[in-house]
C-alpha positions as CSV (number, residue, x, y, z in Angstrom):
1,M,151.3,104.6,30.4
2,K,151.4,100.5,30.8
3,I,152.1,101.4,34.9
4,K,149.2,104.0,34.7
5,Q,147.2,102.1,33.4
6,V,147.4,99.4,35.4
7,F,147.4,101.8,38.5
8,K,144.1,102.7,37.3
9,T,142.1,99.6,36.7
10,S,143.9,98.5,39.8
11,V,142.0,101.9,41.2
12,L,138.4,101.1,39.8
13,L,138.6,97.2,40.5
14,A,139.2,98.1,44.5
15,V,136.4,100.2,44.0
16,I,133.8,97.6,42.4
17,L,134.9,95.2,44.9
18,T,133.9,97.1,48.1
19,A,131.1,98.3,46.6
20,V,129.3,95.3,45.6
21,A,130.8,93.9,49.5
22,L,129.0,96.6,51.5
23,F,125.9,96.3,49.6
24,S,125.7,92.6,49.7
25,G,126.7,93.0,53.5
26,S,123.5,95.1,53.5
27,A,121.2,93.7,51.9
28,F,122.7,90.4,53.8
29,A,121.7,92.0,57.3
30,A,118.2,93.1,55.9
31,D,117.1,89.8,55.2
32,T,114.5,87.9,57.9
33,Y,112.4,85.2,58.3
34,Q,108.6,85.5,59.8
35,I,108.2,83.1,62.6
36,S,104.6,81.9,62.7
37,F,103.2,80.7,66.7
38,K,99.4,78.8,66.4
39,G,97.7,78.4,69.1
40,G,96.0,75.5,68.1
41,S,92.7,74.0,69.2
42,H,92.8,74.4,72.6
43,G,94.4,78.2,73.2
44,T,95.6,81.3,72.3
45,I,99.0,83.3,72.3
46,S,100.2,86.4,74.0
47,Y,102.9,88.5,74.2
48,G,104.2,89.4,77.3
49,N,101.1,90.4,78.9
50,V,99.1,90.8,75.6
51,D,96.2,88.7,74.3
52,Q,97.4,88.1,70.5
53,G,94.4,86.1,69.1
54,V,94.8,82.7,67.8
55,S,98.0,83.2,65.9
56,Y,100.7,85.4,66.8
57,E,104.2,85.9,63.9
58,V,107.1,87.9,64.0
59,D,109.9,88.9,61.7
60,V,113.9,87.5,62.9
61,P,116.5,88.5,61.5
62,Y,118.7,85.5,59.5
63,D,121.7,83.6,62.0
64,T,120.0,84.6,65.0
65,N,117.9,83.2,67.9
66,L,114.4,83.3,68.6
67,D,113.4,85.0,72.4
68,T,109.9,82.6,73.0
69,S,110.2,84.0,77.0
70,Q,107.3,86.1,76.6
71,I,105.4,84.6,74.0
72,R,103.2,82.4,76.0
73,V,99.6,79.7,75.4
74,N,96.6,80.3,77.6
75,C,94.8,77.0,77.6
76,E,91.2,76.0,77.5
77,S,90.2,74.9,80.9
78,G,90.3,71.1,81.1
79,W,93.8,70.9,78.6
80,Y,97.5,71.9,79.3
81,C,100.4,72.9,77.4
82,T,103.0,70.5,76.1
83,G,105.0,72.3,74.0
84,W,105.9,72.7,70.2
85,S,105.4,70.9,67.2
86,P,107.9,71.0,66.1
87,E,109.9,71.9,69.0
88,V,111.4,75.3,68.2
89,E,115.4,76.0,66.4
90,N,117.9,78.7,66.9
91,P,118.9,79.6,65.4
92,V,116.7,81.2,62.6
93,T,117.8,80.4,58.6
94,E,115.1,79.9,57.3
95,R,110.5,80.6,57.4
96,A,108.7,78.1,60.2
97,T,105.5,78.0,61.7
98,Y,104.8,75.8,65.6
99,V,102.1,75.0,66.8
100,A,101.1,74.7,70.6
101,Q,100.3,71.2,71.6
102,Y,98.7,70.3,74.6
103,K,96.8,67.0,76.8
104,R,93.8,66.7,79.0
105,I,94.2,67.0,82.5
106,I,93.7,64.1,84.4
107,N,94.9,64.2,87.4
108,E,94.9,68.3,88.4
109,A,97.0,70.7,90.3
110,V,96.0,73.5,92.0
111,Y,98.7,76.0,91.4
112,H,98.2,79.6,93.0
113,V,100.5,83.0,92.3
114,H,101.0,86.0,94.8
115,Y,102.3,89.2,93.6
116,V,103.8,91.2,97.0
117,D,106.0,93.6,97.9
118,N,108.8,93.4,100.6
119,F,106.7,93.8,103.6
120,G,104.1,90.7,101.9
121,N,101.5,92.9,101.4
122,E,99.3,92.0,97.9
123,L,100.1,94.1,95.4
124,A,97.2,92.7,92.6
125,T,95.2,89.8,93.2
126,Q,96.4,86.6,93.8
127,S,95.9,83.8,90.3
128,V,95.1,80.6,91.3
129,K,95.5,78.2,88.0
130,L,95.2,74.3,86.9
131,T,96.9,71.9,85.4
132,Q,98.2,67.9,85.5
133,S,99.9,67.4,88.4
134,G,103.2,66.5,87.5
135,V,104.3,69.0,85.1
136,S,106.4,72.4,85.1
137,V,104.9,75.4,84.2
138,T,106.9,79.4,84.3
139,E,104.4,82.0,85.1
140,Y,105.9,85.3,84.1
141,A,105.7,88.5,86.5
142,P,103.2,91.9,85.2
143,E,104.9,95.2,84.9
144,I,103.2,97.0,88.0
145,A,104.3,100.9,87.7
146,G,106.5,102.5,90.6
147,Y,107.7,98.7,91.6
148,A,111.3,96.7,90.0
149,V,110.2,92.6,90.2
150,D,112.9,90.0,92.1
151,Q,112.5,87.6,88.7
152,P,110.8,88.4,85.6
153,S,109.6,84.5,85.5
154,K,109.5,81.3,87.7
155,T,109.4,78.5,87.0
156,V,108.2,75.2,89.7
157,T,106.8,71.5,89.3
158,V,103.1,72.0,90.2
159,V,102.2,69.0,92.8
160,K,98.7,67.2,94.0
161,P,98.7,68.2,98.0
162,K,99.1,65.0,100.2
163,E,96.3,66.3,102.7
164,G,97.3,69.0,104.9
165,E,99.4,70.4,102.7
166,K,99.3,73.4,101.4
167,S,99.2,73.6,97.3
168,T,102.4,75.0,95.3
169,E,102.8,78.1,95.1
170,I,104.7,80.8,92.7
171,T,105.9,84.3,94.7
172,F,107.0,87.5,92.6
173,V,108.3,90.0,95.2
174,Y,108.2,93.6,93.9
175,T,110.3,96.6,95.8
176,S,109.4,100.0,95.6
177,T,111.4,101.9,93.0
178,A,110.5,105.3,95.1
179,E,113.1,107.6,96.7
180,P,112.2,107.6,99.9
181,T,110.8,111.7,100.6
182,I,112.3,113.0,103.5
183,V,110.4,115.6,105.5
184,D,111.3,117.4,108.2
185,Q,109.3,118.1,111.3
186,I,110.2,121.3,113.7
187,Q,109.8,120.0,117.3
188,T,109.5,123.3,120.2
189,V,109.4,122.0,123.6
190,V,109.2,125.1,126.5
191,V,110.6,124.4,129.3
192,P,109.0,127.2,132.9
193,G,111.5,129.7,133.2
194,G,112.0,130.8,129.5
195,T,114.4,128.0,128.2
196,T,112.9,126.9,124.2
197,V,114.7,123.8,122.9
198,T,114.0,123.5,118.9
199,T,115.1,120.7,116.7
200,T,114.5,119.1,113.4
201,G,112.6,115.5,112.3
202,G,113.9,114.0,116.1
203,A,114.0,114.3,119.4
204,T,115.7,116.6,121.1
205,A,119.1,115.5,123.1
206,G,117.7,114.3,126.8
207,T,114.6,113.3,126.2
208,A,113.0,110.1,126.2
209,A,110.2,108.1,123.9
210,N,106.7,107.1,126.5
211,A,104.5,105.0,124.8
212,D,102.7,107.1,122.8
213,G,105.1,107.9,120.5
214,A,105.3,112.0,123.0
215,L,108.5,113.0,123.4
216,T,109.6,113.5,126.8
217,A,111.9,116.3,127.7
218,G,114.6,115.5,130.7
219,T,115.0,112.1,132.1
220,P,112.6,109.4,131.6
221,G,109.7,108.7,133.0
222,A,109.5,113.4,133.4
223,D,106.7,114.7,131.5
224,A,108.0,118.0,131.1
225,G,107.9,119.5,127.5
226,A,105.8,116.7,126.0
227,V,106.0,117.8,122.4
228,N,103.8,114.9,119.7
229,Q,104.9,114.4,115.7
230,A,102.8,116.5,114.8
231,G,105.0,119.3,116.9
232,E,102.0,120.5,119.4
233,T,103.5,121.4,122.8
234,T,102.5,120.5,125.7
235,T,102.4,123.6,128.6
236,V,104.0,121.5,131.8
237,D,103.6,122.4,135.3
238,D,106.9,124.6,138.1
239,N,106.6,121.9,139.6
240,D,106.9,118.7,136.9
241,V,110.0,120.3,135.1
242,P,113.8,118.7,137.1
243,L,116.0,121.5,138.4
244,A,112.4,123.8,138.5
245,N,112.7,125.9,141.6
246,Q,116.6,125.6,142.2
247,Q,118.9,128.3,141.3
248,L,121.1,127.6,138.6
249,P,124.8,128.2,138.2
250,K,126.3,130.7,136.4
251,N,128.4,130.3,133.2
252,N,132.0,130.0,134.3
253,N,132.7,131.7,131.2
254,Q,131.1,135.0,131.6
255,Q,132.1,135.8,135.1
256,A,131.6,140.0,136.1
257,L,133.8,142.9,135.5
258,P,135.5,144.0,139.1
259,T,133.9,147.5,139.4
260,W,137.6,149.1,139.8
261,F,138.1,148.5,135.9
262,L,136.3,151.7,134.0
263,P,137.6,154.6,136.2
264,M,141.3,152.9,135.4
265,A,139.9,152.6,131.6
266,A,138.9,156.1,131.6
267,I,142.6,157.7,132.7
268,G,144.1,155.7,130.2
269,V,142.7,157.6,127.1
270,L,142.8,160.5,128.8
271,L,146.4,159.9,129.3
272,I,146.9,158.7,126.3
273,L,144.9,162.0,124.1
274,G,146.6,164.0,126.4
275,S,149.7,162.8,124.6
276,V,148.4,163.2,121.1
277,I,147.3,166.6,122.0
278,Y,151.1,167.3,123.3
279,L,153.1,166.5,121.3
280,I,151.2,168.1,118.4
281,I,151.2,171.6,119.8
282,S,155.1,171.2,120.3
283,K,155.7,170.3,117.0
284,K,153.6,173.2,115.7
285,R,155.6,175.7,118.3
286,R,158.7,174.7,116.9
287,K,158.0,175.6,113.1
288,E,157.1,178.6,114.5
């Protein structure tokens, strides 16, 4: 009895301890703290590319790091942001409020932010901004539908240029994510004499392209059978076609049959048929 009682008690304690552990873990994992970011006296707060106004709050799980890369300060004209007060602490262990700090721009410097594709074409209007010369600024790439950017953010030190020098520039390069579309083009070259050559998506073998993009059949410099990219066919004069008015050699693989072949073949067939008939008649006579 004592052994059974001890066993039951042990099982009950194990169940209770497991339930407490699970409950405590769930409650602990659910603990979050509200972290607030304030724009202060000379700016507002944005998260990503969305303006949040004078403040932005986010709930952060206990003992995790706070990602501030998407939290940005939009400064009033004539001011630049120097950081947060107090400094952002990681990991998060309690509720906190951070306020943006500013200084007035005394020695202003201009910098440009460009958004281009990998061919140098502008995908969005460039930004022209002012800040204090000698400070580091971080710019973030906006999302552009159908494109992937080389880096989500870039940081540079803005310096007031000397005479003849360019302003500081930040360039985000975007690459198209669309699948290339392949369109087959049917191109036909008609050569006088009844020969037709048809190709798909490119020049016919043995053709050359002239300066305006047309395809020229035959040897380079000839104008026979020109076909443009739209698939149009050009009629060519016989005298301009290479080998025109010349007799083409016969194909060696298609020689004519000798004149004696057909009669000999007919005789052979008749001999075979006669032999078969003779055998059938002989067999029938034996049976009779």
